[in-house]
N, C-alpha and C positions, 0 to 999 in steps of 0.2 A: 428501402430503408437501410438495409445492410446489417452488418454485425454490430451489436451493441457494445462489444468489448473494446473495439478500436474505432475511432472516428476516421473514416476514409475521405471525408469531404476535403481535407487539405492535401490528399495524396492524388492529385490529378496529374496525368501525364503532361510533362513539359511546363507545369506551373510550379512556381515557388510555393512551398508549404513546408513548414518546419525547417526552413533554412536550406533546402536543396531542390533541385529539379528531379522529379521522379520519372523513371523510365516506365514504360508499360510493363516490362518484365518485373520490376520492383513492386509495382502496385499489385499485380496479379499474385506475386509470391506472398505479399503481406495479406491479401484477401484469403488465399488458401490457408495460410498459417492461422488466421483468425477463425476460419471455419473449423479448424481442428480443436479450437478451444470450446466449441459449443457442445453441449451434452444432449443426448436424446431424451434423458429423463432427469428431472430436477432432483437434486440431493438436498435433504433436509438436515441441517446442522442442529445438534442438540446442545443447548446451553448448559455448561457445567454448574452443578449445584453450589460449588464453593465460591462463586462470584457473589460479591455483596450487591446491594440494591443499585448503587450508582454504576457499577460495572455491568450489571444486567441491563440497565437502561442503555448504556453504550452499545452492548451486544445487539439489542433489539434495533437501535437506530442504524448500526452498521449493516446488519442483515437487510433491513428495509432499504437503505440507500444503495446497497450493492445488488439488489435482486435483479435489476435489468442487465447487469454485467455478467452474472452467472460465472464468476471466476472462483468462488469459494467452494470447497469440497469438504467431505467428512474428515479427511486427513488434516484439514486446517483448523479443526476445532480447538486444539490446545494452544496453538499460536494465536488464534483469534481471541481466545480467553485471556491470554497473557497481554495482548494488545488492549483489550477492554479494561483489564485491571490497571494497566499502566496509564490509560487515559483517565480513569477514575482517580488514581493517586495524584496525577498531574493536576487535575482540577482541585483536589483537596489542598494541595500545596500552593496553588494560586490563591486560594482563600486565606491560607496562613500568611502568605506574603502581603496580601492586602491588609491583614490585621496587624502584623508585626513588622512589616517592612523588609527591605533587602539586606539590611545590615544589623549587626548586634555588637555588643561590647564584650571583648574577651577578658580573661582573668587579669591581664596587665592594664586594662583600661582603654585599649585601642579599639577603634571601630573597625570591624572586619565583615566580610561577606557572611551572611547567615547560613548555617548548614542546610536549612530547608530550601534555600535557593539552589545550592549545588545538587541537592536531591531532586528538585524539580527539573533541573537541566538534564540530569541522568534519565529521568522518565521521558523527557522530550526526545532524547536520542533513541530510547527504546521504542517510542511511538513511531518515529520515522523509520527505524529499522523494520519493525513489524509491519507497518503499512506498506513498505516496499516489498517485503517478502510475500505478503498476502495479495498484492495487486490492488491495494486500496487507493492508489493514486494513478493518474493517467500515464505518467512516465513509466511506472512499473508495468502496466498493461501493454504499453507500446513496445517496451524492451522485450517482453515475453513474445509478442507477435514477431518482432524482428529476429529474435534468436531462432524461433521455429522456421521463419522464412530463410534465414541464412543457412541453417542446417540442411534445408531442402535443396539449396543450390550451392553447396560447397565446391568451389573451383579446384580445391586440392584433394578432393575425396579419392581420386584415382591414384594418388601418390602412395596410399597405404594399402592398395590391393596386392 
């Protein structure tokens, strides 16, 4: 079955997967790197009390969705809480946009983009940044495994000895 953090099915030697031909050495390095991401004992994250009900719902869903990947740790609690709060605020602003629309009339009578649209876009950017930092998307998890693999086989390592 392999490591749940990284999908190795596309990383077959000599087969195109992810846009390149993988060498046996590359596949093995990625597999060793992914093995380093596994923990012997599961860490339980504690949901912060300051999250509102919607953000708590996002927290529970994220923890449930990510349980098989096991990339979240105790040190991620605050960033995960910020992510969950941002998702909850983004959802609220989506409802505001549905109610009030994307534009509003300013003091001079011109129709302009509504401030809640800009705020929602800001939350969308935060969500993407936090999800990337937390490994909540496949690209972030693959980059982490690649970085560990690259550190393992740095061809310039002897230059600094």
